N, C-alpha and C positions, 0 to 999 in steps of 0.2 A: 504494499500499500504505500502510495506517494500523497503525500500533502502539499498542496500549491498556496502560495499566500503572495497574491499581489498588491500592490501599495506604490504611492505616487500620483494616483490620479487627482483631479481637480477642475479648477474653473480657470479658464484662461480666454485671452481676446487673438483674433486673428492674427497671425504672425508669432505668436508665442513659441517658447520651448517648454516643454514636460518631459521629465525622463520615469519611465514607469520601471519598477521593478517586480521580481517574480521569485521569491524563496522556495525552495524545495526542501523536502525532508529526505529525499531520497538516498540511501545507503552509498548507492555508487551513480553519483550523478552523470557519472559520464556514458551511462547505459543509454541516457535519452536523450533524442532529438527535442528541441523546444522549440515552440512556435508561440505567436501572438494570433488571436483572433478578435473579433469585436462585433457587437450587436448593436444596432441603433434601433430606435423605438420604432416598431412595427416592420422591422424588417429582418431577415433571416443573418443568422452570424456567417461572419465571412471571413476569410482568410486575411492577415496582414503580413508577418514574416514567419521565416522559418530558419532555425540554424541547426546545423547537425551536431552531432554528440561531441566532437573535437572543435567544432568550429570552422572546418574546413569549408562548408559549403552552405551559401546562405540563399535565400529566395525571398523576394518581396513582391507583394501585389503592386499592380502598376499603379492603382491610386496613391500610392506612398513613396513609391519608388524616387529617391532623390530627397525625400525630406526625412524619413525614418530610418534609424538605424539599429540592427538587433546585434547585441554581443552577449558573451555569457562569461562568467568568471568561474571556472568549474571548482577552485578549491574553496569558493564562497557557496557552491551549490546555488547561485543566481542567474537569472538572465535577464538583460534589460531592453528595453526598447526606448531610444532616442527618439524624440518626436520634436521636430525644427518646422518652421512655416506653417503651423497649426492651421486648420480652415473649419469655417463652421460644420463642414460635413465631415470632419472628424469626430465630432460627439457620437459617443457611443460608449458602451459598457465593453471595456477591453479585458481578455480572458488570457491566462496563460495556460499552455499546454505542454504536458510530457508525454511523448512516446515513445515505447519499444514494444515489448510483446504485449503489454497494456497501454490503454491509454489514460490520463488524469487530466482532470480540468480544476483550476482553481475556481474563486468565488466572483472572481470580477472586480474591476476598479472602475469607478464613473469617470469619463472624461467629456467636459461640457466646453466648446468653444463659442465665444459669442463673435459676432461682426464686428 
């Protein structure tokens, strides 16, 4: 069982930056590929970014490419999402996901961006 706890969400204005963190309880964090998803009100959960277990492969959704950066600190069992040049359409609950043989989700953190 892996517990994921997101933090760092909050309120911002268009053009601001926020950094999300996701702390994992996994005994062997490097067994897991980590990802960020988001879900806006009335919409389905969508993929944001993914990073492989050792960080060598990173994938972004087109909507955030060039603005968001995913990274991980394996000794700290933590994955980050640096969000720059925020837009109102980035408003959503952001979820962290850990994936290996099994998949685990965090509880989410709210990000609200005003124009």
